[in-house]
N, C-alpha and C positions, 0 to 999 in steps of 0.2 A: 724495633725493626733492626735486622742485622745489616751492618755496613762493612765495606771492605776499604781499608786504608790504601791510598795510592802507593804506599811504601810496602804493602804486604806482599809476600812472595806469591808467585803465581801458583794456581792449584797444581797438585801433582798429576802425573800422567794417569795414574790409576783413578784419581778423582774425575778427571776429564772423561776417562773411558766409562766410568760409572754413570756420569751425567748423560753421555751420548747413548749408552745402552738403555738407560731409563727412558729417554725421550723416544728412542726407536720402539721400545716395548709399548709405551703409551700410544704412539701412533698406530702400531700394529693392532692393539686392542680396540682403538677407536674405529679403525677400518673394518674390523670384524663385526663390531656392533652395527656399523652403518650398513654393511652388506646383508646382515640378518634382519635388522629392525624394519627396513623399508618393505621387504616382501612380507614380513610378519604382520605389519599394519594392514597390508593388502588382504591377508588371510582373515584377520579379525573383522575387517569391514565386510567381507563376504559372508562370514558366519553370522554377523549381526543382521544382514539382509535376509538370510535364511530363517533366522529366528523371529523376524518381525511379523506384525499382524497383517501385512498387505497380502492380497491374493497372489498366488504363485502359479504362473503359467509355465508350460514346458519350455518355452523359448527363454523365459527369464531364468529358470532353473539351470538351463544349459550354460547361460552366460556366467552365472555365479560359479558353477563347477569349473568352468574354464579359468575364471579369475583365481579360484583356489589352487588349481593345478599350476598356474603360472607362478604364483607366489611360492608354492612348495618346491617347484623345480629350481627357482632362483636360489633358495636356501640350500637345497641339496648340491647344486653346482658350486656354490661358495664354499661349503664345508668340504666337499671332495677336493677342491683346489687347494684349500688350506692344508688338509692332511697331506696332499702330495708335496706341498711346499716344505712342510716341517718334518715329514718323516724321512728316514734314511731310504735311499734308492738302492734296491738290489739289482744287480746287472747280470746279464747273460750275454757275453760277447760273441759275435759272429762276424766273419768277413763279409762285407756287403759292398755292392757297387753303389757309388755315390749318386749316379744318375738315376738308378732305380729307386734309391731312397727319396730323391726329390719327387719323382713321379708318384710314388705311393703317398707321400705327404700331401701333394697337391690334389690327388684324387679323393682325399678324405674331406675336402672342403667344397663348398658351393661357390663357383666363380660366376659372378653376374655377367650378363651378356655385354654390358658396357665396359668390361675389362678385357683387354687384349693381352695374351700371354706369349711372350717371346722366350724361346729356349735356345741357349748357346752352349751346348754340351760338348765338352772335349771327349774325344774317343780314346779308348784304351787307357783309361785311368786305372791306377792301382787301387785295389780294394781298401776299404777303411774298416777297422775293427771297432764295432759299435754294439750297443744293446739296441736292436732294431726297433723294438716297441717304443722305448723312451726317446730315442733320437728322432723317430718319425713324428712323435708328438711335439718334440721341440721345434723341428723344422716347420711343422704345420702351424704352430703358434706364431712363428715369424711371418709365414705367409698370411695368416689371418689378420695380423696387424697391418700388413701392407695393403691387403684388400680393403679393410675397413677405412684406411686413410684415403682411399681413392673414391669414396662414396660421398655424395650421390652422383657426382658427374662422371665417374669412371676414369679410366686411364690405361696405362701399360705396365704390366708386371714383367720384368726382365730377369730371367734366371740364367746365370753363367757358372759353369764349372771348369776348373783347370787344375793342373798339377803345379806344385811349388816345391822347391828345394831350398832350405834355409842355409844361408852362407855364414850366419853368425847366430849366437845364442840370444834368445829373447825371453823375457819373463813378464808376468803380470802381477804386480804387487810384491813388496819386499818380503812378505811372510810366506811366499810360495816358491817352490822349486821352479827352475826354468821350464816352461811348458814346451818350448821348442829350442833345440840345440843345433849348432852348426852340423850340417849333414843330414838333418831330419828331412824325410820326404813327407809331404802333406798333400791333401786335396782341399781345394778352396771352393766354397759354394757362395756365390754372390746373389743377393736378392734385392733388386732395385724397384722402387715404385715411383709414380709420378703424382703422389698425393700432396697433402698440405705441409708435410714436413713436421719437425718437432721444434718447438720454441726453445731457444737456448737456455731459458730458465728451467725447463722441464727435463733437459737432457741428462743431468746427474741423477734423476729420479726414476728413469725408465725401467731399471731392474729392481726397484723397491717393491716389496710385496704389497698388494692392494692398491698401488698407485695406478690410476687410469684417467684418461681424458675422455673416455666414452660416456655416453649418457647412461643413466641408471637402467639396469637390466640388460645392457649390451656387453657386459664383461666385468669380472671381479678384479681385474688388474693383476692377475697372477700368471698370465701366459708367458711373458718375457722373463719373469722371475724363475719359473720352472725351467724354461728353455736354457737360461744361463746356468742354472744348477746342473742340468744334464750335461751341458757342454763342458763345464768345469770338471765334472766327474770323469769325463773322457780325456782330460788333459788337453782339451782343445781351446779354442778362443772364439768368442762372439763379440764382434764390434759393430756398433750401430752409430751412424752419423748422417747428417743432412748432405744431400748432393748439391753441388754448386748450381746445377740447372733446375733444382726443385725436386721435392720428394726426399725419400730416405734410402740409404744403402746399408744393408745388413751383410756383413762378411763373416762367414762361418769357416773356420780353419780346423781341420781334423788330421791327425797323424795317419800316415799310410799303415796298413796292416803288415807291410813288408818289414817294418821296424817297430813292433808293438811296444807300447809303454807299460809301466807298472800301474795298473788301474786300481782304483780304490772302490770299496764296497760301502763306504760311508760318505755322507755329504762333507764337502770341504769346509774349513772354518771361515 
């Protein structure tokens, strides 16, 4: 068995990075296997029932077909989400109204009757330069998480938009350029829910691929991963934290189209 002497020098940065990347890859592969194997077992069970000697009524056959479809749909959804997460995102930028973006994203989802939606939209916001399709999906993913967090008891989803001018330069991560510089005009979209919140031990993992606290079949854990990737591609910022009064607040900040940034056509490192 290998041992490390207390006096041995610490591992090099490259070694630590390799260990970290290896662990992340192992976790990613394990998550993919989990997302595929569960519904695959469901499909195998259904086919065994179809092949069995027992009499087959039309009602029983319909139940098995439904079972098969559910399993296949889960695998298809997981694979599409994985491809969307790993593949480069091609963008087609247009000037869009932030309030209209919110409305489109919200309309794409089913909001249960026990959830009240409050909209506090600022008027006369400057346009934001976005890929409408990808950004709509990103905002919808944030909404979906908020709506899920308020079930089964329901609650209030509060959406607020407003303009912001940065007075100093801010950046996210040492390896990236400053996303916002002094003088930048931005539009902020705040999404607040009254759900159960996020445990502090889970907070560092919310943007990790395939990480989810939902029950099996309710999501592959890629919604926020993809949303963060899309926002980063727009040189924007997505922040998520617990609210003091309960629930979660997601803050999406995007640069105004009045001062467009240099956008990338490849995913960020």
